[in-house]
C-alpha positions as CSV (number, residue, x, y, z in Angstrom):
1,M,15.9,-7.2,-24.8
2,P,18.7,-7.5,-22.2
3,R,19.9,-10.9,-21.1
4,P,20.8,-11.9,-17.5
5,P,24.5,-12.4,-17.0
6,A,24.0,-15.7,-15.2
7,P,21.2,-17.7,-13.6
8,G,20.4,-16.7,-10.0
9,L,19.2,-13.7,-8.1
10,Q,19.5,-10.3,-9.9
11,G,19.9,-7.0,-8.2
12,A,17.6,-5.0,-10.4
13,V,14.0,-4.7,-9.3
14,A,12.9,-5.7,-12.7
15,V,14.0,-5.7,-16.4
16,A,12.4,-3.1,-18.7
17,Q,13.5,-0.8,-21.4
18,E,12.4,2.2,-19.3
19,Q,11.5,2.5,-15.6
20,R,9.3,5.5,-15.0
21,Y,6.8,5.9,-12.2
22,G,4.0,6.0,-14.6
23,E,4.9,3.0,-16.7
24,I,4.1,-0.5,-15.4
25,V,7.0,-3.0,-15.6
26,T,5.8,-6.1,-17.5
27,L,9.0,-8.1,-17.5
28,I,11.0,-9.6,-14.6
29,W,13.7,-12.2,-14.1
30,Y,12.3,-15.7,-13.6
31,N,15.1,-16.7,-11.2
32,N,14.1,-13.9,-8.8
33,V,10.7,-15.4,-8.3
34,P,10.9,-18.9,-9.6
35,H,7.3,-19.9,-9.1
36,P,5.6,-21.4,-12.2
37,K,2.4,-22.5,-10.6
38,L,0.4,-19.4,-11.4
39,V,1.8,-19.5,-14.9
40,E,0.3,-22.9,-15.4
41,Y,-2.9,-22.4,-13.4
42,K,-3.9,-19.1,-15.1
43,K,-2.4,-19.7,-18.5
44,D,-5.7,-19.0,-20.3
45,Q,-6.2,-15.8,-18.4
46,H,-2.9,-14.1,-19.2
47,W,-2.0,-13.1,-15.6
48,V,1.7,-14.1,-16.1
49,Q,3.6,-16.1,-18.7
50,R,7.1,-17.7,-18.8
51,S,9.3,-16.6,-21.6
52,G,12.8,-18.1,-21.3
53,D,14.6,-16.3,-18.5
54,Y,11.7,-14.0,-17.8
55,L,8.2,-13.8,-16.4
56,V,6.0,-11.6,-18.5
57,F,2.8,-9.8,-17.3
58,P,0.6,-9.0,-20.3
59,G,-2.1,-7.3,-18.1
60,G,-4.7,-10.0,-18.2
61,G,-6.8,-11.4,-15.4
62,T,-9.9,-13.4,-14.5
63,Q,-12.0,-10.2,-14.8
64,F,-9.9,-8.5,-17.4
65,K,-11.0,-10.2,-20.6
66,Q,-9.8,-7.4,-22.9
67,G,-6.9,-6.5,-20.7
68,V,-6.6,-4.4,-17.6
69,T,-6.4,-1.0,-19.4
70,S,-9.7,-1.7,-21.1
71,Y,-11.2,-2.6,-17.7
72,I,-9.9,0.6,-16.0
73,H,-11.2,2.7,-18.9
74,F,-14.6,1.0,-18.6
75,I,-14.9,1.9,-14.9
76,E,-14.2,5.6,-15.6
77,Q,-16.6,5.5,-18.5
78,I,-19.5,4.3,-16.4
79,L,-18.7,6.7,-13.6
80,P,-16.8,9.7,-14.8
81,I,-16.7,11.3,-11.4
82,I,-14.0,8.9,-10.4
83,E,-11.5,10.9,-12.4
84,W,-8.4,8.7,-12.1
85,G,-5.4,10.7,-10.8
86,R,-7.3,13.9,-10.0
87,R,-10.2,13.1,-7.6
88,T,-9.3,9.5,-7.1
89,R,-5.6,9.2,-6.0
90,V,-5.3,6.6,-3.2
91,I,-6.8,3.1,-3.8
92,L,-6.8,-0.2,-1.9
93,D,-7.0,-3.4,-4.1
94,V,-8.3,-6.3,-2.2
95,G,-7.1,-9.8,-3.2
96,C,-5.0,-8.2,-5.9
97,G,-3.4,-11.2,-7.6
98,V,-0.3,-10.0,-9.3
99,A,-1.5,-6.4,-8.9
100,S,-1.9,-5.5,-12.5
101,F,-4.9,-3.3,-11.7
102,G,-2.8,-1.1,-9.4
103,G,0.2,-1.3,-11.7
104,Y,-1.6,0.0,-14.8
105,L,-3.1,2.8,-12.8
106,L,0.3,4.3,-12.1
107,D,0.4,6.1,-15.4
108,K,-2.8,7.8,-14.3
109,N,-1.1,9.2,-11.2
110,V,-3.1,6.8,-9.0
111,I,-1.2,5.1,-6.2
112,T,-2.7,1.7,-5.2
113,M,-2.0,-0.3,-2.1
114,S,-2.5,-3.9,-3.2
115,F,-2.7,-6.9,-0.9
116,A,-3.4,-10.6,-1.0
117,P,-2.7,-13.6,1.2
118,K,-0.1,-16.3,0.4
119,D,-2.3,-19.0,-1.1
120,E,-2.0,-22.1,-3.3
121,H,-0.9,-20.0,-6.3
122,E,2.2,-18.9,-4.4
123,A,4.0,-15.5,-4.3
124,Q,1.5,-13.2,-6.0
125,I,2.6,-10.3,-3.8
126,Q,6.2,-11.2,-4.5
127,F,5.4,-10.9,-8.2
128,A,3.9,-7.5,-7.6
129,L,6.8,-6.1,-5.6
130,E,9.3,-7.5,-8.1
131,R,7.5,-5.5,-10.8
132,G,7.8,-2.4,-8.6
133,I,4.1,-2.2,-7.6
134,P,3.1,-1.3,-4.0
135,A,1.9,-4.5,-2.3
136,F,2.0,-6.4,1.0
137,L,0.8,-9.7,2.5
138,S,-2.5,-9.5,4.4
139,V,-6.0,-11.0,4.7
140,I,-9.4,-9.8,6.0
141,G,-9.9,-12.4,8.7
142,T,-10.5,-11.6,12.4
143,Q,-8.4,-8.4,12.8
144,R,-8.5,-4.9,11.3
145,L,-6.3,-4.0,8.4
146,T,-3.5,-1.8,9.6
147,F,-4.9,1.5,8.2
148,P,-6.7,4.4,9.8
149,D,-10.4,5.2,9.4
150,N,-11.7,7.1,6.4
151,V,-8.5,7.2,4.2
152,F,-8.9,5.4,0.9
153,D,-10.6,7.2,-2.0
154,L,-11.6,4.0,-3.6
155,I,-11.5,0.2,-2.8
156,H,-11.5,-2.4,-5.5
157,C,-12.2,-6.1,-5.6
158,A,-12.1,-8.0,-8.8
159,R,-13.3,-11.5,-7.9
160,C,-11.2,-11.3,-4.7
161,R,-12.9,-14.3,-3.0
162,V,-13.9,-12.5,0.1
163,H,-17.3,-13.4,1.5
164,W,-18.4,-9.9,2.4
165,D,-21.4,-10.9,4.4
166,A,-19.6,-13.5,6.5
167,N,-19.6,-13.2,10.3
168,G,-22.4,-10.7,10.3
169,G,-20.9,-8.6,7.5
170,K,-17.7,-7.8,9.4
171,P,-15.4,-8.0,6.3
172,L,-17.5,-5.3,4.5
173,L,-17.7,-3.2,7.7
174,E,-13.9,-3.2,7.7
175,L,-13.9,-1.8,4.2
176,N,-16.5,0.8,5.3
177,R,-14.2,1.8,8.2
178,I,-11.2,2.6,6.0
179,L,-13.1,4.0,3.0
180,R,-13.2,7.8,2.8
181,P,-16.7,9.3,3.2
182,G,-18.0,9.8,-0.4
183,G,-15.5,7.1,-1.6
184,F,-16.3,4.3,-3.9
185,F,-16.3,0.5,-3.7
186,V,-15.8,-1.2,-7.1
187,W,-16.9,-4.8,-7.0
188,S,-16.4,-7.0,-10.1
189,A,-17.5,-10.5,-9.4
190,T,-19.8,-13.2,-10.7
191,P,-22.7,-12.4,-8.4
192,V,-22.9,-9.0,-10.2
193,Y,-23.6,-10.5,-13.6
194,R,-24.5,-14.2,-13.3
195,D,-28.0,-15.4,-12.4
196,N,-27.4,-18.9,-11.1
197,T,-28.7,-19.8,-7.7
198,R,-25.4,-19.6,-5.9
199,D,-24.4,-16.2,-7.3
200,Q,-27.9,-14.7,-6.8
201,T,-27.9,-15.8,-3.2
202,V,-24.6,-13.9,-2.7
203,W,-25.9,-10.9,-4.6
204,N,-29.1,-10.7,-2.5
205,A,-27.1,-10.9,0.7
206,M,-24.9,-8.1,-0.6
207,V,-27.9,-5.9,-1.4
208,L,-29.2,-6.3,2.2
209,L,-25.8,-5.6,3.7
210,T,-25.0,-2.5,1.6
211,D,-28.4,-1.1,2.3
212,S,-27.9,-1.6,6.1
213,I,-24.7,0.4,6.1
214,C,-26.1,3.2,3.8
215,W,-24.0,2.5,0.8
216,K,-25.6,3.8,-2.3
217,M,-25.4,1.7,-5.6
218,V,-24.4,4.4,-8.1
219,V,-23.9,2.3,-11.1
220,K,-24.2,-1.4,-12.2
221,S,-23.1,-2.2,-15.7
222,I,-21.7,-5.0,-17.9
223,D,-18.9,-4.5,-20.4
224,A,-18.5,-5.8,-23.9
225,T,-17.1,-9.1,-22.7
226,G,-20.0,-9.8,-20.3
227,I,-18.1,-8.9,-17.1
228,G,-20.2,-7.0,-14.7
229,V,-19.2,-4.2,-12.4
230,V,-21.2,-2.6,-9.5
231,I,-20.0,0.6,-7.8
232,Y,-21.2,1.6,-4.3
233,Q,-20.6,5.0,-2.6
234,K,-20.2,5.6,1.1
235,P,-22.3,8.4,2.6
236,V,-20.7,11.7,3.6
237,S,-22.7,12.3,6.7
238,N,-24.4,10.4,9.6
239,F,-27.9,11.4,8.5
240,C,-28.7,8.0,6.8
241,Y,-27.3,6.1,9.8
242,E,-29.6,8.0,12.1
243,Q,-32.7,7.6,9.9
244,R,-32.5,3.8,9.6
245,K,-35.6,1.9,10.7
246,V,-33.4,-0.9,12.1
247,N,-30.2,0.0,13.9
248,N,-28.3,-3.0,12.6
249,P,-25.3,-2.8,12.5
250,P,-25.4,-0.3,15.3
251,L,-23.2,2.8,15.5
252,C,-19.9,2.3,17.3
253,V,-19.5,4.0,20.7
254,Q,-16.7,6.6,20.3
255,K,-13.8,6.0,22.7
256,D,-11.3,8.6,23.9
257,G,-7.6,8.1,23.3
258,P,-5.6,6.6,20.4
259,N,-7.4,4.2,18.1
260,I,-4.5,2.7,16.0
261,S,-5.5,-0.4,14.1
262,W,-2.9,-2.8,15.4
263,Y,-4.0,-6.2,16.7
264,A,-7.5,-4.8,16.9
265,P,-10.5,-7.1,16.3
266,L,-12.9,-6.4,13.4
267,D,-15.8,-4.2,14.3
268,S,-19.4,-5.3,14.2
269,C,-20.6,-1.6,14.3
270,L,-20.4,1.5,12.1
271,P,-18.0,4.2,13.1
272,P,-19.8,7.6,13.0
273,L,-18.5,9.8,10.2
274,P,-16.3,12.9,10.9
275,N,-18.5,15.9,11.7
276,R,-17.2,19.4,11.6
277,S,-19.6,21.7,13.2
278,G,-22.6,20.0,11.6
279,K,-21.1,20.2,8.1
280,E,-20.7,17.3,5.7
281,Y,-17.3,15.7,5.1
282,K,-15.3,17.5,2.5
283,W,-13.4,15.6,-0.2
284,P,-9.6,16.4,-0.5
285,I,-8.5,18.8,-3.1
286,A,-7.4,17.4,-6.4
287,W,-4.0,15.8,-7.0
288,P,-1.3,17.0,-7.3
289,E,-2.3,20.1,-5.2
290,R,-3.4,17.6,-2.5
291,L,0.3,16.7,-1.8
292,R,0.9,20.1,-0.1
293,T,-2.4,20.1,1.8
294,G,-1.9,21.2,5.4
295,I,-3.3,19.5,8.4
296,S,-6.2,21.8,8.5
297,S,-8.0,19.4,6.2
298,V,-7.7,16.3,8.5
299,P,-10.1,15.4,11.3
300,Q,-10.3,17.9,14.2
301,E,-8.7,15.5,16.7
302,L,-5.5,15.6,14.7
303,N,-5.6,19.4,14.4
304,R,-5.5,19.6,18.2
305,I,-2.3,17.5,18.3
306,Y,-0.3,18.9,15.4
307,A,0.3,22.5,14.8
308,E,0.2,23.7,11.2
309,E,3.6,25.4,11.7
310,K,5.1,22.0,12.7
311,Y,3.8,20.4,9.5
312,D,5.0,23.3,7.3
313,D,8.5,23.1,8.9
314,D,8.6,19.4,8.4
315,M,7.8,19.8,4.7
316,K,10.5,22.4,4.2
317,H,13.0,20.4,6.1
318,W,12.6,17.3,3.9
319,E,12.5,19.3,0.6
320,T,15.9,20.9,1.6
321,L,17.5,17.7,2.9
322,V,16.5,15.6,-0.1
323,S,17.6,18.3,-2.5
324,E,20.9,19.1,-0.9
325,A,22.0,15.8,0.6
326,Y,20.0,12.7,-0.5
327,S,20.0,13.4,-4.2
328,H,23.7,14.1,-4.5
329,D,25.9,13.4,-1.5
330,L,25.0,10.0,-0.2
331,G,26.2,7.9,-3.1
332,I,22.8,6.4,-4.0
333,S,22.0,5.5,-7.6
334,W,18.5,6.8,-7.7
335,S,17.9,5.7,-11.2
336,S,17.9,2.0,-10.0
337,I,15.5,2.7,-7.1
338,R,11.8,1.8,-7.4
339,N,10.5,0.3,-4.1
340,V,11.3,2.6,-1.1
341,M,10.3,2.3,2.5
342,D,10.3,5.1,5.0
343,M,10.5,3.2,8.4
344,N,9.5,6.2,10.5
345,A,7.5,8.4,8.1
346,G,6.2,11.2,10.3
347,F,4.1,13.5,8.1
348,G,5.4,11.8,4.9
349,G,7.8,14.6,4.1
350,F,10.5,12.3,2.8
351,A,8.1,10.7,0.3
352,A,6.6,14.0,-0.7
353,A,10.1,15.4,-1.4
354,L,10.7,12.4,-3.7
355,I,7.5,12.7,-5.6
356,N,9.1,13.6,-8.9
357,Q,11.4,10.6,-8.8
358,P,10.4,7.4,-10.7
359,L,9.6,5.5,-7.5
360,W,7.0,5.0,-4.8
361,V,7.3,5.1,-1.0
362,M,5.7,2.8,1.7
363,N,5.3,5.2,4.6
364,V,5.5,3.2,7.8
365,V,4.1,4.8,11.0
366,P,5.3,3.0,14.2
367,V,2.4,2.1,16.4
368,H,4.2,3.3,19.6
369,G,4.7,6.8,18.2
370,P,2.5,9.7,17.1
371,D,-0.4,8.7,14.8
372,T,0.4,10.7,11.6
373,L,-0.9,8.1,9.1
374,P,-4.2,9.9,8.4
375,I,-2.2,13.0,7.4
376,I,-0.1,10.9,5.0
377,F,-3.1,9.5,3.3
378,N,-4.8,12.9,3.1
379,R,-1.7,14.1,1.2
380,G,-2.3,11.4,-1.5
381,L,0.4,9.1,-0.2
382,I,0.2,5.5,1.0
383,G,1.3,4.0,4.3
384,I,0.8,1.4,7.0
385,Y,1.1,0.9,10.8
386,H,3.8,-1.3,12.0
387,D,5.9,-2.3,15.1
388,W,9.5,-2.7,14.2
389,C,10.0,-5.2,17.0
390,E,8.1,-7.6,14.7
391,A,8.5,-8.8,11.1
392,F,7.0,-6.8,8.3
393,N,4.5,-8.5,6.0
394,T,6.5,-8.8,2.9
395,Y,8.7,-11.3,1.1
396,P,12.5,-11.3,1.3
397,R,14.4,-8.9,-1.0
398,T,11.5,-6.7,-2.0
399,Y,12.7,-3.2,-1.3
400,D,15.4,-1.1,-3.0
401,L,15.9,1.5,-0.3
402,L,15.1,1.5,3.4
403,H,15.1,5.0,5.0
404,S,15.1,5.5,8.8
405,S,15.1,8.8,10.5
406,F,15.5,8.7,14.3
407,L,13.7,5.4,14.7
408,F,16.0,3.3,16.8
409,G,16.1,5.2,20.1
410,N,12.6,4.1,21.1
411,L,13.0,0.6,19.8
412,T,16.0,-0.2,22.0
413,Q,13.8,0.0,25.0
414,R,11.6,-2.9,23.8
415,C,13.7,-5.2,21.5
416,N,17.2,-6.1,20.4
417,I,18.4,-3.7,17.7
418,I,20.3,-6.6,16.0
419,E,16.9,-8.3,15.4
420,V,15.6,-5.1,13.8
421,V,18.6,-4.9,11.5
422,A,18.3,-8.6,10.6
423,E,14.7,-7.9,9.5
424,M,15.9,-4.9,7.4
425,D,18.5,-7.1,5.8
426,R,15.8,-9.7,5.0
427,I,13.6,-7.3,3.0
428,L,16.3,-5.3,1.3
429,R,17.4,-6.3,-2.1
430,P,21.1,-7.2,-2.8
431,G,23.0,-4.3,-4.2
432,K,20.6,-1.7,-2.7
433,W,20.7,0.8,0.1
434,V,19.8,1.5,3.7
435,V,20.0,5.1,4.9
436,I,19.9,5.8,8.7
437,Q,19.7,9.2,10.1
438,D,20.1,9.2,13.9
439,T,22.1,10.4,16.9
440,T,25.9,10.0,16.9
441,E,25.6,7.4,19.6
442,M,23.1,5.3,17.6
443,I,25.1,5.6,14.4
444,R,28.1,4.2,16.3
445,K,26.0,1.2,17.4
446,M,24.5,0.6,13.9
447,H,27.8,0.9,12.0
448,P,29.5,-2.4,13.1
449,I,26.2,-4.3,12.8
450,L,25.9,-3.4,9.1
451,Q,29.6,-4.1,8.6
452,S,29.2,-7.6,10.1
453,L,26.7,-8.3,7.4
454,H,29.3,-7.2,4.8
455,Y,27.5,-4.0,3.9
456,E,29.6,-1.3,2.2
457,T,29.2,1.6,4.6
458,T,29.8,5.4,4.5
459,L,29.2,8.1,7.0
460,Y,28.0,11.6,6.0
461,K,28.4,14.5,8.5
462,Q,28.4,11.9,11.4
463,Q,24.6,12.0,11.1
464,F,23.8,9.7,8.2
465,L,24.9,6.1,7.9
466,V,24.6,4.7,4.4
467,G,24.9,1.0,3.8
468,K,24.9,-0.9,0.5
469,K,24.0,-4.5,0.7
470,D,26.3,-7.0,-0.9
471,F,25.5,-10.4,-2.5
472,W,27.4,-12.1,0.4
473,R,25.8,-15.0,2.2
474,P,27.2,-16.7,5.3
475,D,28.5,-20.2,4.8
476,N,28.2,-22.9,7.4
477,K,31.6,-22.0,9.0
478,E,30.7,-18.4,9.6
479,S,28.7,-17.2,12.6
480,T,25.6,-15.2,11.9
481,L,23.9,-12.5,13.9
């Protein structure tokens, strides 16, 4: 086992004998995330343990009595149609803790977007990102999650402490909004398998709520350790909604124009499901063929905006660019890259071109640009909406590579570009890279800003600016941006 050269922040995303996309990292430097509270609080549940200079993640959890791998196998055993990594590719894990559920699904070709709030345990999302698992800070409160409608194949909650029936059931209605028609909600919590008054009250409320939104309970089972799991399935057509005796919650009134979930309040209604000439919604083709799926398989309103030829050209463009330039000419050590962010993702072509690399990509779709995020999810990739004039919901030093393709021109009309670069510097790990593809004029503006932060910079064909972040920190005598 390697030893750290000295106490303090380490540049590597994590320490492990091997770093492959399908192998979860279970060992990280303690000094990168020096938070022992969760170690102490959850010591009997094996979430995370301290071992000298390291934090170790053995794959335990409150609901994972025999380990998370056994739990994942149990879910597929009681509902084989889930087919991890073939039918079920894109997952949302609500209240994920240290994200072991999503992490251990990586070796099954499942990509999980994990999220949790910052709470009294401290830094659970930071633990997840340090391990190289996709995660971000968020909470289901009063606003929508920053995802499109009907995109996740499966949503998971293992004792995630969300009161699904609160506020008229709005939290569960939000899951319904983003869950793909025919998709599954896996709920593992005490109301499923305990019969005390408190838990049964919650369970009875859940029964009423799921019935009212036409979710079908497809299986309810208890594993060998006594942990119960219930799995619901969302309908694939509007037939059940229209046949309800009580129209509560009501169907949402469809509005024209963009419907990006950004500072949007939670709905108290059910969005009608996509309807293609009276036919039921079709599940995406299996992974990995799904990655190359054209836009013909996304909702009709997107088909009217984006031509298939434009999508195909974009896919070919990124395959060529990554193969000929990014992989060899930009001076990036790809073997040390795990967490990647594409700040202006488009159709997700950059992420798709990197799919065989041992890394994952957070595809960010700016809220003031074209809404391509449903296409990204439909390809079996993950992403999120964001406005780069604001901070991103992550801890400092959590990404290994930030990629930006023609992002900054629109931003300069609304905010100071220096503030955007400062945010990029905040979330980039020391010793890692930022790659900016932009106009010659914009590259000239960005170059001195990166140099002022002591980045090692190189130009490629006057079109790409590559910056490598140093371990430099300004002292009190130096001016900062």
